[in-house]
C-alpha positions in Angstrom: -5.3 -47.3 -21.7 -7.7 -49.2 -24.4 -9.7 -50.6 -21.0 -9.6 -48.0 -19.2 -11.7 -45.5 -22.1 -13.6 -48.7 -22.8 -14.3 -48.5 -18.5 -15.0 -45.5 -19.1 -17.5 -46.2 -21.6 -19.0 -48.3 -19.6 -19.7 -46.2 -16.7 -21.8 -43.6 -19.2 -23.7 -46.5 -20.8 -24.6 -47.5 -17.5 -24.8 -44.3 -15.5 -24.8 -41.3 -17.5 -25.7 -38.4 -15.4 -23.3 -39.5 -12.5 -20.8 -39.6 -14.7 -21.1 -36.4 -15.4 -21.3 -35.4 -11.9 -18.7 -37.3 -11.6 -16.6 -35.0 -14.6 -18.3 -32.3 -13.2 -16.8 -32.1 -8.9 -13.2 -33.4 -10.1 -13.4 -30.4 -13.1 -13.9 -27.9 -10.1 -12.2 -29.5 -6.5 -9.1 -29.0 -9.5 -9.8 -25.7 -9.9 -10.5 -24.8 -6.3 -7.1 -26.7 -5.0 -4.6 -24.8 -7.6 -6.8 -21.7 -6.7 -5.7 -21.9 -2.6 -2.4 -22.0 -3.4 -2.0 -18.9 -6.0 -1.1 -15.8 -4.9 -3.8 -13.5 -3.7 -3.6 -11.5 -7.3 -4.3 -14.5 -9.3 -7.0 -16.0 -7.2 -9.8 -16.2 -9.4 -12.2 -16.0 -6.5 -11.0 -13.0 -5.2 -10.7 -11.2 -8.6 -14.5 -12.1 -9.3 -15.4 -10.7 -5.6 -13.4 -7.7 -6.3 -15.6 -7.2 -9.7 -19.1 -8.2 -8.3 -18.5 -5.9 -4.8 -16.9 -3.2 -6.1 -17.9 -0.3 -8.4 -14.7 2.4 -8.5 -11.7 3.1 -6.9 -9.8 6.5 -7.0 -5.9 6.5 -6.6 -4.0 9.8 -5.8 -0.4 10.0 -4.5 0.8 12.9 -2.3 4.9 13.8 -1.7 5.4 16.2 0.9 9.4 17.3 0.2 11.3 19.6 2.9 12.9 22.1 1.5 16.1 24.2 3.1 14.4 27.4 2.3 10.8 28.5 0.6 10.3 28.3 -2.9 8.3 30.9 -4.7 5.8 30.5 -7.2 8.0 31.5 -10.1 10.3 29.0 -9.5 8.0 26.3 -8.8 6.4 27.0 -12.5 10.5 27.4 -14.3 11.1 23.8 -12.3 7.6 22.5 -13.7 7.3 23.8 -17.5 8.7 20.9 -19.3 6.0 18.7 -17.4 3.0 20.8 -19.4 1.7 23.0 -22.3 -0.5 25.6 -23.1 -3.3 23.2 -23.8 -2.6 20.8 -20.7 -2.1 23.3 -17.9 -3.5 25.4 -15.7 -1.4 27.1 -14.3 -2.2 30.2 -11.6 -0.4 33.4 -12.5 -0.2 35.1 -8.7 0.1 31.9 -6.5 0.2 28.0 -6.4 -1.3 25.7 -6.8 0.1 25.0 -9.8 -2.1 22.9 -12.0 -1.6 21.2 -15.1 -1.6 17.3 -16.7 1.7 16.0 -18.0 2.5 16.1 -21.2 4.2 12.5 -20.8 1.7 10.2 -18.8 -1.2 12.7 -18.8 -1.4 12.0 -15.1 -3.3 15.4 -13.4 -1.2 16.8 -10.6 -1.6 19.5 -8.1 2.3 21.6 -6.8 1.9 23.9 -3.8 4.7 25.3 -1.9 4.5 25.7 2.2 5.9 28.0 4.2 5.2 27.0 8.4 6.3 29.9 10.5 4.9 28.3 13.4 7.7 25.8 13.4 10.0 27.5 10.7 9.6 24.6 7.6 9.5 24.6 4.3 7.6 22.3 2.1 6.5 21.4 -1.5 4.0 19.4 -1.8 2.6 17.5 -5.1 -0.5 15.8 -5.8 -0.9 13.2 -8.5 -4.4 12.0 -9.4 -5.1 8.6 -11.3 -0.9 8.4 -11.7 -2.2 4.0 -11.0 -5.6 2.4 -10.8 -7.2 -0.8 -10.1 -8.3 -2.5 -12.6 -12.0 -4.4 -12.4 -10.6 -7.6 -11.3 -8.7 -6.2 -9.1 -5.6 -5.5 -11.3 -3.0 -3.0 -10.7 -2.5 -0.7 -13.1 0.2 2.1 -15.2 1.8 2.1 -11.2 5.0 1.9 -12.9 4.1 4.9 -15.1 3.1 7.0 -12.3 6.3 5.9 -9.5 8.8 6.5 -11.9 7.6 9.9 -13.5 7.0 10.9 -9.3 10.8 9.9 -9.3 11.6 12.2 -11.9 9.3 15.1 -10.9 11.4 14.7 -7.4 14.6 14.6 -8.5 13.7 18.2 -9.6 14.3 19.1 -5.8 17.6 17.7 -5.2 19.1 20.9 -4.0 16.7 21.7 -2.5 15.3 19.2 0.1 15.9 19.1 3.7 15.2 15.7 5.5 13.1 13.0 4.5 10.4 12.6 1.7 7.2 11.9 2.9 5.2 10.1 -0.2 1.5 9.5 1.2 -1.0 7.1 -1.0 -5.0 7.5 -0.6 -7.0 4.9 -2.1 -10.8 5.6 -2.0 -13.0 2.4 -2.5 -17.1 2.7 -3.6 -18.2 -0.7 -2.8 -21.4 -1.6 -5.5 -23.9 -2.6 -2.7 -24.3 -1.6 1.4 -25.0 -4.9 2.1 -20.7 -5.5 1.8 -20.0 -2.2 3.7 -22.5 -3.4 6.6 -20.5 -6.3 6.6 -17.6 -5.2 6.9 -17.9 -1.5 8.3 -16.3 -2.7 11.9 -13.2 -4.0 10.7 -10.5 -2.0 9.9 -6.7 -2.8 9.8 -3.4 -0.9 11.1 0.4 -1.7 10.3 3.5 -0.5 10.3 7.0 -2.3 9.1 10.5 -0.5 8.1 9.5 2.9 6.1 6.2 2.0 5.8 2.7 1.8 7.6 -1.1 1.9 6.7 -4.1 1.5 7.6 -7.6 0.3 5.8 -11.2 0.0 6.7 -13.3 -1.8 3.7 -13.9 2.0 1.8 -10.6 3.4 2.3 -6.7 2.7 2.8 -4.1 4.7 3.0 -0.5 4.3 2.9 2.8 6.1 4.5 5.9 5.8 2.9 9.2 7.4 4.5 10.9 8.2 1.3 11.0 6.4 -1.6 11.7 2.9 -1.2 10.3 -0.1 -1.8 7.3 2.7 -2.8 5.5 0.3 -5.9 6.3 -3.6 -3.8 4.3 -1.7 -0.6 2.1 -0.3 -2.8 1.5 -4.1 -4.0 1.9 -5.3 -0.8 -1.1 -3.2 0.0 -3.1 -3.5 -1.8 -3.3 -7.3 -2.3 -4.0 -7.5 2.0 -6.7 -5.6 1.3 -7.9 -7.5 -1.5 -7.4 -10.4 0.4 -9.1 -9.5 4.2 -11.9 -7.7 2.6 -12.9 -9.3 -0.8 
């Protein structure tokens, strides 16, 4: 060990600049190799790329629940009255939608009851606005909180359901500079597997999940696939 340190010291005394270049190059190579083997969500270059290229991300979750019968506005109000108070609601007294901020999570919701006369079908639609977010380094925040609350809300309709719920996740992305948008503007992705399908481009991701099976996993997978392709 002493011989090796003495050897390094001799190199430093004889070739200080070359020695520094060697150390910096070695560190960079080690970091680069390590980064290449990391999953997308942990890749350093993708994280910094997201920070540099993306200005804002808005996330929404929309659920369509097919129901046996049309659910009146008054019944909707009664189902949801434990989720708001007079300070967090904007509830209209005549017709839907119900608009409120959840007492539990603070997420904004809009609830509608729809009667389709032509197809003789009834639906309840629930929209969650910014229940989860994507941070400045591409991290996904509050997804567990949002999906757990949505599942709790949909359980209010267990006796009214007819068929499988459709869950639509819409993610809108605002790039910082037009050059980033132009470089990726013609690229779009479509994918379908099992109960999940999605389409995406540089400014938008749309995920459709049939039911709630693997919902969180599918959202996470699609978002990081998007980062891998577009960042």
